[in-house]
C-alpha positions as CSV (number, residue, x, y, z in Angstrom):
1,X,30.6,-14.2,-11.1
2,X,29.0,-14.8,-7.7
3,X,25.5,-15.7,-6.4
4,X,23.3,-13.3,-4.4
5,X,21.3,-14.8,-1.5
6,X,18.4,-15.5,-4.0
7,X,20.8,-17.5,-6.0
8,X,20.9,-15.0,-9.0
9,X,24.2,-14.8,-10.7
10,X,25.9,-11.5,-9.7
11,X,29.1,-9.6,-11.0
12,X,30.0,-8.3,-7.6
13,X,33.3,-8.9,-5.7
14,X,32.4,-11.3,-2.6
15,X,33.4,-8.6,-0.4
16,X,31.2,-6.0,-1.8
17,X,28.3,-8.9,-2.1
18,X,28.8,-9.5,1.7
19,X,28.3,-6.0,2.4
20,X,25.3,-5.4,0.1
21,X,23.4,-8.8,0.8
22,X,24.4,-8.9,4.7
23,X,21.5,-10.7,6.8
24,X,19.7,-8.3,8.6
25,X,19.5,-10.4,11.7
26,X,18.7,-8.4,15.0
27,X,19.0,-11.6,17.2
28,X,22.6,-12.3,16.0
29,X,23.5,-8.6,16.7
30,X,21.9,-9.0,20.1
31,X,23.7,-12.3,20.9
32,X,26.9,-10.5,20.1
33,X,26.2,-7.4,22.3
34,X,25.0,-9.6,25.3
35,X,28.0,-11.9,25.0
36,X,30.2,-8.8,24.8
37,X,28.6,-7.3,27.9
38,X,28.7,-10.5,29.7
39,X,32.5,-11.0,28.9
40,X,33.4,-7.6,30.2
41,X,31.2,-7.5,33.2
42,X,31.0,-10.9,34.1
43,X,27.4,-10.5,34.8
44,X,24.9,-12.4,32.8
45,X,21.9,-10.8,31.0
46,X,18.5,-12.3,31.7
47,X,15.1,-11.4,29.9
48,X,13.9,-8.1,31.2
49,X,17.4,-6.9,32.5
50,X,17.4,-3.0,31.2
51,X,20.7,-3.4,29.5
52,X,19.4,-6.3,27.6
53,X,16.3,-4.2,26.5
54,X,18.6,-1.4,25.4
55,X,20.7,-3.9,23.7
56,X,17.4,-5.3,22.0
57,X,16.4,-1.9,20.6
58,X,19.9,-1.2,19.3
59,X,20.0,-4.7,17.5
60,X,16.9,-4.0,15.9
61,X,17.9,-0.3,14.8
62,X,21.1,-2.0,13.3
63,X,19.3,-4.7,11.6
64,X,16.8,-2.2,10.2
65,X,19.8,0.1,8.9
66,X,21.6,-2.9,7.4
67,X,18.2,-3.6,5.2
68,X,17.9,0.3,4.1
69,X,21.7,0.3,3.2
70,X,21.5,-3.0,1.3
71,X,18.5,-2.0,-0.7
72,X,20.0,1.3,-1.3
73,X,23.2,-0.3,-2.7
74,X,21.3,-2.9,-4.7
75,X,19.3,-0.2,-6.6
76,X,22.7,1.0,-8.1
77,X,23.3,-2.5,-9.6
78,X,21.9,-3.3,-13.1
79,X,20.9,-6.6,-11.9
80,X,18.6,-5.6,-9.1
81,X,17.5,-1.8,-10.0
82,X,14.1,-1.4,-10.9
83,X,11.8,1.6,-12.3
84,X,13.7,4.9,-12.2
85,X,16.7,3.5,-10.5
86,X,17.1,0.9,-13.5
87,X,16.7,3.9,-16.0
88,X,19.5,5.7,-14.1
89,X,21.8,2.6,-14.3
90,X,21.0,1.8,-18.0
91,X,21.8,5.6,-18.7
92,X,25.3,5.0,-17.4
93,X,25.6,2.7,-20.3
94,X,24.1,5.0,-22.8
95,X,20.9,3.0,-22.9
96,X,17.5,5.0,-22.6
97,X,14.2,3.1,-21.7
98,X,12.0,2.9,-24.9
99,X,8.2,3.8,-24.6
100,X,6.3,1.0,-22.7
101,X,9.6,-0.9,-22.3
102,X,9.7,-3.3,-19.3
103,X,12.2,-3.3,-16.7
104,X,13.5,-6.8,-17.8
105,X,13.7,-5.7,-21.3
106,X,15.6,-2.5,-20.6
107,X,18.0,-4.8,-18.3
108,X,18.5,-7.1,-21.1
109,X,19.5,-4.3,-23.7
110,X,21.7,-2.6,-21.1
111,X,23.6,-6.0,-20.5
112,X,23.8,-6.3,-24.3
113,X,25.5,-3.0,-24.5
114,X,27.6,-3.5,-21.3
115,X,28.9,-6.8,-23.0
116,X,29.6,-4.7,-26.2
117,X,31.6,-2.4,-24.4
118,X,33.6,-4.8,-22.5
119,X,34.5,-6.6,-25.8
120,X,35.5,-3.4,-27.3
121,X,38.4,-3.1,-24.9
């Protein structure tokens, strides 16, 4: 068992967890791109350089895409899914939401079923 960034236990392989819960940090991506450019060209990029402005835009889009992909991936995990996505994940274990059942209650029932399936073999 592993911990997610919010420190909840998570039954995800550490490599998968690093992809699912990647930091969407545009400044880190920008720093990497600027450093690579400077290493390749030998020319430092200062604020306002056109290349740096392009890198800032690309870094922002990369960070935004990381968030979207991480959110989409986590919706497929029992622990993080909510609403209709949780219904779909629970259904994979043969569990359907009861009338008026909360996400937390459905998650508990799905986990119990999962534990039963795991114990059976």
